[in-house]
GUVOKOL-273126 format. One record per atom (N, C-alpha, C): x, y, z; residue in one letter. Coordinates in pm, whole numbers, plus 50000, padded with zeros to 5 digits. Atoms other than C-alpha are relative to their C-alpha. Last residue first. Layout:
BEGIN
XYZA;...
// end
This chain:
BEGIN
499355010150087R;756481582091763R;500955007149907R;500184998450144A;755751606792039A;500694988849925A;499605012550064H;755521594992399H;499745000949850H;498584999150036Q;755421626092617Q;500504987149935Q;499195011249950P;751631629692633P;501435000849946P;500155011850082W;750341664892546W;500844988850060W;500535011649928R;750011690692821R;499634988649907R;501445000250028I;750471722292609I;499334987550056I;500634987349961E;753871729692764E;498494999949978E;500074999549853L;754961693092745L;499265012650045L;501045009549957A;754111691292373A;499815000450151A;501284993550025T;756201722592314T;498854991150045T;500094988949905A;759221706592479A;498685007449984A;500335004349864P;758621673792294P;499855011450101P;498945006549924G;758561689991948G;499594996650142G;500054995049863I;755491697291736I;501034992250081I;500385009549895V;756331691191371V;499865007650132V;499964995649861V;756541712091052V;499584988750094V;498584999749963E;757391706190685E;500205002050150E;499445013050031G;753841695590589G;501464998950038G;499995008049878L;752691726690772L;500474985849975L;501285006349967S;753671746690466S;500144992150129S;501014994950093T;756371769490325T;498634993750024T;500695010750074P;758711764690620P;498905006049912P;501385002249961Q;760781795490706Q;499404988449922Q;501014994250087Q;764511792390654Q;498604996850051Q;501325005649976W;767661785990852W;498995007049910W;500984997450106K;771391791890812K;498694992850031K;500244985650014D;774231795691062D;499015003349889D;499884992649873P;774611760491205P;499705014949989P;498615001249956S;773211745690881S;500135008250129S;499275005950112L;769801740890720L;501464997550033L;498564997249994V;767661746891028V;500714992549889V;499335012850020R;763931748090953R;501505002849987R;498965000450102R;762351778991106R;500534985749988R;500404993150122G;759191786891304G;501035000149890G;498774993550045A;760721778191640A;499765007349869A;499804988049920M;757291771491789M;501365006449978M;501024989650021L;756381747791506L;500305012750076L;500845000549880E;759641727891506E;499055012049995E;499894988649910A;760911726291148A;499124997650122A;501244993549960S;761491694690949S;500305011650093S;501055003450096L;764201676790752L;498685006850033L;501165005949935Q;767001694090941Q;498904997549896Q;501124990949972P;769991700390718P;498874992750069P;500414990050101Y;771991692790914Y;500034993749860Y;500914990349940L;772101669491218L;499475009949897L;499324988149945P;773581640191028P;498995010550043P;498615002150041V;772091621191194V;500044998449847V;499805003950140Q;768841634691343Q;501494998749969Q;499205012350003E;768761635391722E;500274995249858E;498644997349951P;767651672091743P;500894987650002P;499505012949950D;764651663891520D;501435002050046D;501035009950031G;762491694091431G;500374986250051G;499685008250118Y;764951716591610Y;498884989849978Y;500484993550122G;763781744491842G;500314992449872G;501464999150003D;764011723992161D;499455006049871D;500625009550092P;767591712292102P;498525002349975P;499725014349989F;769001737092015F;499874995950147F;499155004049888R;767331770791979R;500184984849999R;500565010149910P;765971780291637P;500994996050109P;499455013450020S;767571812191496S;499364990150097S;501035009750044D;765281842591495D;500544985949977D;499845002450144N;768291866591519N;499034989749943N;499024991150063S;768181883391860S;500104998049849S;500604987350039L;764951867591979L;500975009049925L;499274989049937N;766481832891979N;499455013349948N;498954993850082Y;763931806491882Y;500645011550077Y;498805008349991K;761731781592068K;501105005549909K;499124999850117D;758761804292140D;501264991850025D;499084988650007T;756421793892419T;500874998949876T;498695002950060A;753361771292419A;500845012749991A;498875001049909G;750591779392669G;501364997049940G;500175011049903V;747241773692504V;501294997150076V;501184997649917T;747081807492326T;499794989150103T;499704990149896H;750671803492206H;498805001950093H;499395006949886L;749591771692030L;500465009650109L;501045008149935L;747201791591810L;500594992950122L;500664991149904E;749991816391738E;498884992850074E;499024995549899H;752101788991579H;499315008650106H;499815011449908A;749131773091396A;500955003950114A;501245001749925I;748231807191245I;500154988750102I;500054989349899I;751861813191149I;498744998850084I;498975002849900V;752121779490973V;499955010450112V;500525010449912N;748791785890801N;501024996250108N;501014994149911N;750061818790658N;499484989850100N;499304992349898E;753161801690521E;499025006150100E;499275009449915G;751001776290341G;500735007050112G;500955006149906S;748561802590211S;500714990450096S;499454999249865M;751451822090058M;499064994050104M;498785008049992E;750771812389695E;500645000350139E;500285014449995P;747191824789733P;501244991450016P;499465006050121A;748371860089822A;499774985050006A;501145003150086A;746751883090077A;500494995149864A;499984994050134F;749671881690316F;498824995249917F;499785009350112A;749381875490689A;499975007649868A;499794991050114Y;749531893791022Y;500454991449883Y;499035004550100V;748051870891286V;500065010149887V;500024989850106V;746331882091607V;501124996549903V;498814998550083G;745521853391843G;499785011049897G;500114991550118I;743051852492132I;501335000249926I;499855009450112L;742541826692405L;499805007049867L;501024997350100G;741281853592646G;500044990649882G;501124993249935K;744431853892851K;498985003949893K;500695010249921T;746651828392675T;498795006150071T;500164997249857L;747461854992418L;499294988450069L;501085008049943G;748851848192070G;499965002250150G;499975003049858L;750971871691862L;498804991650040L;501295004949953S;751941880891507S;500124996550148S;500005013249937H;755051901391443H;498594996550046H;499595000849859P;754451930891212P;500014985650050P;501114997849907V;754301926890832V;500514999350144V;499635005249869T;757001931290569T;498905003550099T;499165011950016P;756241935090197P;500434993650131P;499375002849871T;753321958490271T;500844987449988T;500044987849918L;751961975289957L;500764998250131L;499404989350080A;752871948389702A;500055013050079A;498535000449991P;752251921589967P;500695010949918P;499545000950138D;748591932789998D;501535000150003D;499374988350063H;747971926590365H;500314997049853H;499365002650129Y;745631902590545Y;500485013049936Y;499984987550077L;744861906790914L;500814997849873L;498945000150102V;743981872891063V;499885012749916V;500314989050090F;742051873891391F;501175001349902F;498814995150068I;742271840291566I;499585010549899I;500284990850111R;739601832091822R;501335005149943R;498874991150031I;739891801592045I;499615008749882I;499045000349890D;737151781392217D;501125010249981D;498924991450049E;734201789091992E;501015001550112E;498834999149910P;731361764192026P;501115008249936P;499175012050004E;728481773091795E;501125001350102E;500695010449924H;725661798091848H;500774986850000H;500455011150084V;727701828391743V;499374989450090V;501464999849989H;728421862491893H;499404989449906H;500495009049898G;732111855291950G;498504999250012G;500025014250037S;733381885491766S;499344991950110S;500045002450144N;733481923491750N;499904985449959N;501004992150071R;732651934892102R;499814995549856R;501335002749944W;734441907192289W;498925007449923W;500405013450045A;737461909692061A;498614996550049A;500324998950143W;737681947392122W;499514986549947W;501284992950009Y;737481941692497Y;499565001349854Y;501035009449954R;740221915392478R;498615006449994R;500195010350101L;742361938492266L;498894990450040L;500734993950112K;741871967892502K;499704989549892K;501384998149955L;742881946192799L;499155006049888L;500615013249991S;746001934492615S;498535001050042S;500335004350137W;746841970492520W;499314986550002W;501154992150043L;746631980792885L;499564996149860L;501165004749923V;748951952292986V;498745007449956V;500385013150055T;751381960792703T;498784994450073T;500664997750128S;751441997492803S;499524986949938S;501314994149975L;752201987893162L;499225002149871L;500875009749934V;755011963993063V;498605005650019V;499515005249874G;756631987192810G;498984990650062G;500874998549883A;755651991792447A;500634993850124A;499134999449881N;758501994592199N;499195001650128N;498825008750013P;756601983091888P;500894999550124P;498854992150043E;753311998892008E;501254991149995E;499044997249893R;750561973092033R;501165008049943R;498635004650019Q;747831975691775Q;500875003750118Q;498984990349957P;744131977891849P;501394994149986P;499665000249857P;742091953191643P;501005010950036P;498655005149982R;740651962591303R;500385000750148R;499174993349899A;736931966491244A;501364993350010A;499634986950052Q;735371954390920Q;500935007450095Q;500334988749913L;735311917891014L;500435013049933L;498994989649977P;735261889990756P;499485011150091P;500124989050095N;732691862290808N;501055010750030N;501094990649974R;733921832991011R;499965010849891R;499844986950062L;736021803290901L;498765008550028L;501254995350060R;735891774391144R;500245014149946R;500104985950038T;738941754691247T;498645002849938T;500934998650112K;738741721591431K;499835014949970K;500334986550047I;741691712691651I;499004999149884I;499864990249891P;742391681991866P;499555014049961P;500204986850060E;740921657891613E;500125010750108E;499295000050129S;742181622791696S;499855013449928S;500854996650113T;741241627392060T;500815000449872T;501295006649983D;742981608992342D;499065002749883D;500974991749931L;746411619692214L;498654992750007L;501015008849939H;748871592592118H;499005008050083H;499904998849854Y;751681617892055Y;498944991850074Y;498625002849957R;752241608291691R;500134999850151R;499765014450016E;748481606191635E;501414996450044E;500715006649890A;748021641091777A;500194984949993A;499144999349881E;750721653291538E;499334993550121E;498785007950020R;748801640891235R;500875000050124R;500425014049997T;745471654591362T;501214990849985T;500185003649860F;747151687691440F;499514985650015F;498714999849930F;748481690391085F;499844995450144F;499305012450038Q;745161679790931Q;501354999250069Q;500655011449934D;743271706891119D;500774987149974D;499754998149857I;745781733191004I;499404988450078I;498675005149964P;745761719490649P;500365001850147P;500045014249965K;741991725590650K;501384994250029K;499445002049867F;742531763390656F;499984985450044F;498704993449992R;742041771390287R;500704997050132R;498955009350044D;739251745590274D;501395006050010D;499545008149888A;737051768690483A;501134990649961A;500995009849957D;736761794090203D;500644991250107D;499705009449892L;738531826190112L;498854990250022L;499745013450053S;737861841689771S;500234989550109S;501225005250065D;736181873289900D;500184985749952D;500955003449895L;739121878690136L;498704994249942L;499515012049931Y;741521876789842Y;499034995850109Y;500305011550085A;739451901189637A;500454987050067A;501445002349998R;739521926189924R;499634987849917R;500355005749870T;743271922789964T;498524996750006T;499405013449997V;743891928289593V;499634993050131V;500955009350065P;741421957489595P;500544985849995P;499635004750134S;743781974089846S;498914991049942S;501134997550090D;742161991990139D;500274995449858D;499834988150083D;744501977890402D;498795001249908D;499114990849929A;744501952890689A;500275012749920A;499174992950098A;741461934790549A;500835010450075A;500134985449996I;740251912390830I;500905005949892I;499164992350092P;739641874790832P;499705015050012P;500674987950046Y;738171859391150Y;500935007749905Y;499074991450074I;739281823691213I;499205011549940I;500654991250097S;737331805291482S;501045009149936S;499224987950026V;739131776691652V;499315008049891V;500534993350118Y;737031749291806Y;500685013749985Y;500104985649977L;739091728292045L;499525006449870L;499364989950084P;738331691591994P;499855014250057P;500904996550110I;737461668492284I;500675010949917I;500915011450012H;739621650592538H;499025001849885H;499815007650122W;742521674892492W;499184987149995W;500385013549958R;742541687592852R;500124990249883R;498895009550012T;744541718092749T;499664986350057T;499454999950137S;741801743492670S;501154990149983S;500935006250095L;739801734892983L;500594998949860L;500245014049966Y;742691741493220Y;499144993349894Y;498765007650019R;743891773593054R;499774985050024R;499785000950145E;740361787493027E;501234991549970E;501005009150054Q;739711779093393Q;500184998249850Q;499655013649961W;742981794993503W;499024990049941W;498825003950076T;742231826493302T;500414985750032T;500455002250137T;738721828693449T;501164995349912T;500745012650002L;740091824193800L;499524996649860L;499055011049979A;742701851393747A;499304986549993A;499195001450121V;740161875393594V;500954988250013V;500875005650104V;737731869293883V;500784997749871V;500245014049965V;740501874694139V;499154993349893V;498785007450028L;741611906693964L;499844985250030L;499875001050145I;738041919793961I;501224991849963I;501005009550046M;737631911894330M;500094997949850M;499505013349965L;740901929594409L;499024989249954L;498905003250090L;739721960394220L;500534985950026L;500595002950131I;736411960194409I;501074996049900I;500685013049990A;738241957494743A;499394996049866A;498965010449999I;740621985694648I;499364986250004I;499425000750135R;737692007894552R;501054989049993R;500995006550086L;735901999794879L;500544998549858L;499975014449968A;739042007695081A;499024992449912A;498755005450055K;739292041494905K;500094984950024K;500185000850145F;735622048894977F;501254994149933F;500935010850029G;736102040495345G;499804998149851G;499285012649980L;739202062095369L;499104988149968L;499005001150107R;737342091395215R;500754986750010R;500635004350125P;734302085395440P;501004998349887P;500585013449992G;736512086495753G;499364995449871G;498975009850035V;738572116895656V;499414986049996V;499784999550145A;735542139595648A;501004989649956A;501165005650067G;734432129496001G;500164999849850G;499925014549989R;737922135696134R;498844993449928R;498895004750084S;737822171295999S;500104984850003S;500444999650139T;734362177996148T;501074994549907T;500955011050019T;735512166796492T;499544999249856T;499235012550003M;738562189596474M;499084988249975M;
// end
C-alpha cells in the first residue's frame, strides 16, 4: 500500500507541473496578443506592413507576374489609408506604410473549408509558427505581415476566402496574378490588413450583401442607391437593395464609422 501511494504522488505532481506550464504559456500568449493589439492601434506612428508574394501554383504566368512586382504596385494602399486618416483627423498622416518583400517559396498551411473550432485553433498556431519560420527576419520594423498567394486566373478562376488574424498580426490573401486585377487585389489586402488590427466584417455571410448601415459607404446618402462608395469591411458597393458589386480599386472605398471605432480611430470623419 505504501509503494502504491508513493507512485501516485509523482504522477500527480507531474500532471500539476504540466498544467502549470500550459497555464503559463496561455498567459504569455494572452499578454503578447494584448500588447500587439494595443500597440497596433495607437496610431501615433505608422504601422509597417510587409507584403510577401507567394506563387500559389506552378504556372509561368504566375511566376512572370511575381517577377514583375514592385513596391509601386502597393502604393495605392498607403495612399488610401493616408486619405482616410485625413478624413478622421488621425494623429499621423501616414498610418500605413507597405514594404514589398522578396517572394517566398514556401506556402502557408491551409485551413480546411469546414474546420471546427479546435481545428481552426490548431491551424492558427501552425500558421503563426510557419510565419515565424519563413518571414520577419529583417532589420526593419515589421508590424504586420501579409502573405499574398497569387494564382493564374486561367487555372484558378475562383480563389479561397482570404483572412486576417489579430493574433500574430498576420494576413493571408488569395489574389490573381493579373495586372488588370491589381486594384481588386489591393482592396482585399487592405480589408485583411484591418482584420489584423481588430476590424470585423460588415457583410452578411449568407450572400455577401453589405449590412445596413455599417456596411454602406454612406448610409445617409440621398438617394440611397446606388451607393457612390463601398465600405472596406463590407467589400461591396451597393447598387440597389438586391444588387452589389466588388470595387475595382481603393478609390471606390471608404472606412466607415463602425470600422473606425473598432480600430480606435477618432469618431469625427469629414
